[in-house]
N, C-alpha and C positions, 0 to 999 in steps of 0.2 A: 229630620234624623233618619227616618225610614228610607227616604229617597237617597240619602247619602250612603247608607249601608248597601242599598241595592246597587248603587254605582260602583262601590268598592268590590262587591261580590261579582258583579259583571266583569269588572276589570281583571280580577284574579282568575275568573273562569276563562276569559279570553287569553290570558297569558299562558295558562295551563294547556289549553287546546292548541295554541300556537307552538308551544314547546313540544307537545306530543307529535304534531304534524312535522315539525322540523326534524325531530328524532327519527321519524319514519322515513323521511326523505333522505337523510344522511345515511341511515342504515341501508336503504335501497341502493344508494350510490356505491357504498362500500361493498355491498354484496355483489353488485354488478361488476365492480372492478376485480374483486376476488374471482368471480366466475369467469371473467374475461381472461384473467391471468392464468387460471388453471386449465382453461379449455382452448387456449390459443393454438389453433392448428398450424402445423408447419406448412409453409407455402410450397406449391408444386414447383419443382425445379425443372425447367425446360432443358431439352437437349442443347448442347453447344453453349452452356452458360458460363459465366465468370463469377467467382466469389468476390464480392465487394467488401473490403475491410477498411474501416475507419475506427481508430481507437483514441479519439480525442476526448477521453474521460479518464477519471482515476480508475486504475486497474487494481482491484482487490484480489485476494486469493480465490474467492468464490463469487459466482454471480449473485446479485441481489434476489432474494426469494420473497421479500415483502412486496406484495402487489401495490401497496400504497407508497412505496419508496419513489420519490421524485414525482409525486402527483401534481399534474398541471390543473389547478382548481378551475380556472375559467373554462377549460375544455374537457374537464373530467377525464384526462388521459393519464397514462403512466409513462415514465421514462425508463427504458431498459438499459441496464449497464451490465455488460458481460464481465465475469471474473476470469482469472487466468485459467482455471480449470476448463471452462467451456471454450475459451479461445483456442487452447491447445487441442482439445478434442475435435473441434470443428475443422481446424486446419488439417488434422490427421485424417479425418473422414473424407474431406474434399480430395485428398491425395488419391484415394482409391475410387472415388465417385466418377463413373464414366461420363456423367452429364456435365461435370465441372471440368473445363478445359484450361483454366488458368485463374490467377488471382490479380485483382486490381487493388493496389494499395493507395489510399487517399488519406495520408496522415500528415498533419501539420505539427501537432504537439502531443506528447504522451506524458501523462501524469503518473509516473511509477518509478521504481528503483531500477538500477542497472541489472540486477539479477533476474528480475521479471522480464526485462527487455531481452536478456540473453536467452531465456527459455522460449520466448515468442520467436526470436530471430532463428534459433536452432530449429524450431518447428517449420519455419518458412524454408530454410535450407533443405530440410528433409522432404518437404513438399516438392522441391525442384528435382529430387531424385526420380520422380514420376515422369520426367521430361515435359511436364506442363510448364507454362510460362508464368512469370510474375512481372507485372509492370507497375511502376509507381509514378504518381503524379500529384503535385501539390502547388499551391500558390505561395507556400513558404514552409521550409523545413527547419524545425529546431534541431539541435544536435541529437537528441534522443530519437526524434522522428527520422532523421537521416540515418541513424544507426540501424534502424529496421529497414529503411528503404534501400540501403546499400546492398542488400542481398538480391535485389530485383535484377532481372535480365536487362531491363532498360529503366533508367530514372529520368523523368521529365519534370520540367519546372516552367511555370508561367513566365512569359517574357518579362513581366514587371515584378516577378516574385523574388524571393530572397532565400538564402541558405545560410544558416548560422553555423559558422565553423571557426571558433575562436579558442577552443580549449575549455577546460573545466575550472570552475572556481567555487568557493564556498566562503561564507562569512558568518561571524557570530556577533551578536549584540551584547556588549558589556555594559553593566549598570552600576558599577562601583561608585563613580562620581555622583550619579543621580541619587543613589541611596544615601551617600554622605550628606548631600544637600538637604535631603528630606529628614535626616536624622535617624536613619534606619541602619542598624548594624546586623548584618547576616552572619551569625556565628556558625562557622563550618567545622565539622569534625569528620575526618575521612581517613581511609587507608588506601594506598595505591598511588604511585607517582603519576600515573596516566589517567586517573579518574578526574575528568575535566568538566563534568556536568555542573559543578559548583563554581567554576572559574568566573562566569559572568557576574556573580555576586561578590567576588573577592578582588578582581583585577580589572584593569582597563584595556587589557589586550591578552593575547595567547601567552601562556607559559611556554618555555622552550620544549618541555616534553610533549605538551599538547600539539604544538606546531609540528613537531617531528612526526607524531602519529597521524595527524591530518594530512601532511604532505605525503606520508607513506601510502595511506589508503586511497587518497585522491590520485596520486601518481599511478597506483596499480590499476584503478578504474580507467584512467586515461590510456595507459599502455594497452590494456585489453581492447579498448575502443579503437585505437589506431591499428593494432595488429589485425583485428577482424575486418575493419573497413579496407585495410590494405589488401588482405586476401581476396575480398569480394570485388574490389575495383581495380586490382592489379596495379596499384600505386604504392611505391615504397613507403614504409611507415615514417621514415625520416623526412620524406617529401611532404607527407601529410602534416607532420609536426611543424615543418617550415611554413606551410600554407597558413596554419593557425597562428603561429607566432608573428607572422607578417600581417595578419588580418587581410589576406590577399583576396578573399571573396567579398567583394563589395556589392556586386549585382549578379543577375542571372547569367550574363555573358561571361563573367569571371568564373562562375561555377562550371560552365561548359568548357572554357579554355583550359581550366585546370583538371578536367576530366572527372570532376565530382558528379556531374550529371551528363547525360548523353545528348540532350537537346532541349531547347526551349520551345514550348508548344502552347497554343491556346487549347481550351477544353475540346472544341470541335475537332481540332487536329489530333488530339489524343484519342478521341472516339474513332477516328479513321484508322489510327494505328492499331487499335485493339481489333477492329473489324477485319483488318488484313490478317491478323494472327488467327482469327476464327474463320477465315476464308469466306467472309460475307461480302459478296460483290455488289449486291443491291444497295446503292447509295441511300435509298430512302428507308431501308430497314435498319433498325437499331439492334445492338446485341443485347442478349438477355443477361440480367444480373440477379444475384440473390445476395442480400446482405448477410454478413456473418451474424448479425443480431437475430435474424429470422431463420437462418439455415440450421437444420437439425442434423446432428451427427448420426450416422448409421451405426447401431450397436452391433459389434462383431464378437462380443464376448458371450460365452454360455456359462450358465451357473453350474458349478460342480459341487462337490461335497464341502470343499473348503473355500473360505472367503478371506480376502485381504481388506481390512477396513482402513479408511483414511480419515484421520481426525485432524481438523484444521484449528490452529491456535494463532490468531492474528490480532495485534494491538498491544497496548500496555498491559502489564500483568498486575492484577488487583486481587484483593481478598474478597471472599464472599461470592455473591451472585453477579456483581458487576453490571455493566450496561452493554448495549450493542456496540461492537467495535472494540471490546476489551477481552483480554484473556482472564476470565474469572476463575479463581482456584476451585470454588465449589462446583461450578458447572463442568470444568475440564476434568476434575477428579471423578465426578459422577459418570461422565462419559467413558473415562478409562476403566472404571469398575464394570460398567455394562459390557464393554468389549472384552474385558478380561474374563468375565463369567459366561460369555456367549460361546458355546462349544462350536458353533458354525464358523466363528472367526478364528482363523489359524495364525494370523499375523496382523500387526498394526503398523501403519505408516503414520507417523506423527509429524504433520507439516507445521513448522514453526516460522513465523514472521513477526518478530517482536524486537523493539529496542530495549526492552527490560521493564523494570517496575519494582513492585514490592518483593523484598527478599523473603519475607515470611510466606507470602502467596506462592512464590517460586519453589520454596522448600516443600510446601504442601503438594504441589504438582509433581515435584521430583520424587516424592515418596510413592505416589501412585504409579509413576513410570517404573520405579524399582519393583513394585509388586507385580505389575503387568509383565515385566521382563522375566520374572520367575515362572510364569505360566506359558507365555508364548513370545515369539520374537517381536520386538518393537524397534522400528527403524525411523530415524529422524531425517526429514528432508527440510533443509533450510531455504527460506526465501530471501528477500532483500536484506533482512536483518535477523540476527539471532545473537544479540549482544546482551551483556550483563545477565539479567534474569532470563533472557531468551536463551542464553547458553546454559544457564543453571538447569532449566527444565529439559534441556536436550542431552546433558552430559551422561545421564545414566542409561541411555539407549544402547542396544546391541551394536548398532552402526550409525554413523552420522555422515550424511552427504550434503554438500554445499556447492553452489555455483562458484565459479572463479570470482564473480563480482559480489558474492555475499559478504556483508560486514558482520563479523562474528568475534566472539571472545568475551572475557570478563576481566575487567581491569581495576576493580576495587569496589568499596562501599562507602557511602557518605551519610552524614546526618546534617540537617540544616535547621537551625533554631534562630528565628528573627528576634531582635531586641529593638523595640520601638520607643525606647526611653527618650532619645533625642527628639523624635517627632511628637510623642504624646506630652511629655513633661515640658520640654523647652520651647517647642513651637506652638503647641495647641493648648498648653496649660492644663492638660488632663493628667490626673494622678490616681494611683491605685494604692489601697491599703487593705490589710486583712490580717487574719490569724491562721495559724497552721498547727497541726498536732505533732509534727516532726520536722527535722531539719530539711528533709528533701520532699516534703508534701507538695510543694509548688514547683518542683523541678520540671522545666520545659513548659510550664503553664503561666508563669508570670510574664506579662507582655512588656514590662517597662524596666527590666533590670538585666544586666549581663550575667552570664554564667559565672559561678565561682570557680576557682581552680579545681576544687574537689569535684564539683558537678561536671565540669568539662572532662576530667579524668574518667569519671564513671561512664559517660557517653562514649568516650574514646575506647574504653575497654569493651563496651557492647559492640561497637562497630568492628573492632579487631576480632572479636569472637565470631561475629556473623561471617566475616570474610574468611577466617580460619576454618570455620565449619564447612564453608563451601569448598575451599581448596582441598580439604581432606576427602571430600566426597568425590 
């Protein structure tokens, strides 16, 4: 017995020691990563350098500040992802940096919305005002990648590469038949003819109002795409539309023939072209590059007595503290209060990029915007989206600015209450029974019965009230 207890004690002691050691090792790794992220020095930019830009990642409003974001566990490394703020700042800084002679775009696909693309594209056009060059090269351009590349002085494509130029499309998955087969009835209460978020649960295809609005905004995005590519490439917009409609770009040679790209080159030939622009005659000497990930913008601003604060709100709108990637009402309200009470801050820019979310959370933020507006100017800058709740939290600002490609507006309110009677009772043999103290005590909490006419009317009145409150504001 004593030997057994000794064995158990030794085992427990070993586990505790191993756990402590593991904790120390992990803490050391995390500390090292944090230290590395916070002390990462900017690389020295050599004379006659080229800014290398590749944006083949999701572009959020701000750069990731979490040093553990994208940790590569085997190598204990981190993945850097630049946000729109740093991308724009670094391109602007490179414009006036005498060591930077041009930009080399190497973009195949870009994961972001068209409004974000437009801001980056405009920054590249502004960069060209410095008389510095931009060249673009890729083994394959998606349409979004090509939209950025089209501003370049020269666009090059790998001889075996591809260029996607077919027009824009979007599709929605509809689940009505599947829900019927499962015995699930999604009870919808809404206001607004164009409030289409609930259609996948109600229908097997787009309603005519929804089709109309999707055709409208998709057509607007496409018209902007064609107009801007037309201006950059000196190809009539109608000709570009025809190229897409005929699916005329099947290979790299088609892209050259139709003047969408300037030439097909292999990578070594592209390097020679860049060296010519930099007047490097030594064939053995490569040109110097600095990645936009590592390039540090030169600060040209000086602090005065007044400051303009920028508050970012990106993601779905939720109540409370929320999670990373969400617009949480408590967090945003707290930040607005701080800025409102800070005498050094003379104005606030409220950057909104949101498809919407909770009406209650939106109203909480709306109230803080109103209170801030009474003390100092608050300006809304819209990103890819400021729809539904995204517009709600923007509406009270002194001024609202949006890109031509921003999708914005508020088109209704809905409630969605699932009824699992067919699935639970009829298919699975599961039944619920209980007691209640009032006629409406189990309103929206009974999983296996439909709403009564009176219950549906109550919810409809609440939905109407929510939308009416918004439209009055």
